[in-house]
N, C-alpha and C positions, 0 to 999 in steps of 0.2 A: 247582820247577815240574814237574808230572808229565809223563811221556813219553806219546806217542800210545798205546802199549801199556798203560800204567798207566791211562789214561783209559778205554780200551776195557774193561779188566778191571773197573774200578769201575762203569762203566755196566752191564755184564753182571750183576754182583753185585746192583746196585740193581734191575734188572728181574726177576731171580730172586726177590728178596724181595717186590717190589711185586705181581708177577703170579702168585706161587706156582707157578713153572715149574721144571723141572729145568735144571741148567747145560748139559746137552748139547742142549737145545732152542734155546739162544742161539747165533746165528752172525751175522756182519755183515749178511747179506741177510734175516734173519728179520723179518717185519713184525709190528708190535705187535698189531694186531687179528687178522689172518688166521692167522698162525703161532703167536702167543703168547697169543691169546685175550683181549687187553685190551678193556675196555669204556670208555665215555666217562668214567665216574667214576674209572677207573684213571689217566687222563691227569693228573688233579689230583694224585693220590698220587705218580705218577712225578716230576712237576715238584717237588713238595715234597721228596721224597727226594734228587733231584739237587741241589737248592739246598743241602740240609744236607750231603750228601756232599762237594761241591766248594767250599762256602763262597761261593756266588754267588747273585745274584738273577736270576730268570728272569721278566721282565715278562709279564703276561698277553698272550696272542696271539702271543708271539714264537716259541716252539718249536712250538706247534700253533695256527696262525692260524685263528680262528673265522670270519672274514668269508667265506671260501670255503665252509665247511661250512653256513653259514646260508642258502645259496641266494640271495645278493644278485644281482638280475637283471643287474647290470653284470658280474658275475663268472661267473654260471652261467645257461645258457639251454638248454632242452630236454635237460636231464640232462648237458650237456657244459660244461666250463669254457671260457669264452670267451678270446679273445686277451688281453683286459684282465685276466681272472682269472689267466691264465698269467703275465702281467707282474707281477701282485700276488704270485704264488707265488715268482717269481724274485727279486723284491725282498725279500720277507719270509723266504724260505727259501733263501738262497744256499748253504747247507750241504747241501741236498738234491739228489739226482741226479734231475732232471726229464726226462732224455732219452727214456726209454721212455714216460713219461706223456704227454709232448707229442705223441707220434704218435697217441694215442687218448685224449684228455682226458676220459674218462667220470668224472663226479662220484663214482660208486660205486667207482672204482679209486683215488681219492685216498688212501685209507687205506694203500695199498701203498707210498706215499712214506715212511711213518713206520717206518723200519727201525732196527735196533740201530746200524748204521753211521752213519745220519743223526744219531742222538742223540749218538754219540761225536764226530762232526765238529762238531756244534753246540757241544758242551762245549769242544772244542779251540779253536774260535773265541772263545768267551767267555774262555778262559784264555790266549788268544794263543799257543797252541802251534803251532809251524811244522810243516808237513807234511814 
């Protein structure tokens, strides 16, 4: 079973390939869209590459939950993620650090949740690697 560091290194290498970025652009806090320039189509490629790299299956909506992005009125109102939406994020993304986002849950800021570290933590959870 790979260590946390090995997982992080493989995630980093996967993102370098998928997003055609330089290794030095990758750091734990780097956001996929804002810092690394990922577009929505890249998310599918990232999932495919992670599945192949780690020999796991990533169910649709698990790593990148679409329900929030699609503006479901139960989850998003007036451009902000509702308390019900935050509960949905907590449930679907226990591997994400929501602390900063919860203070100002603007829908436009949701992409900031998708960091290199978040993906590494997700993979650790899938592989049952202890922190």
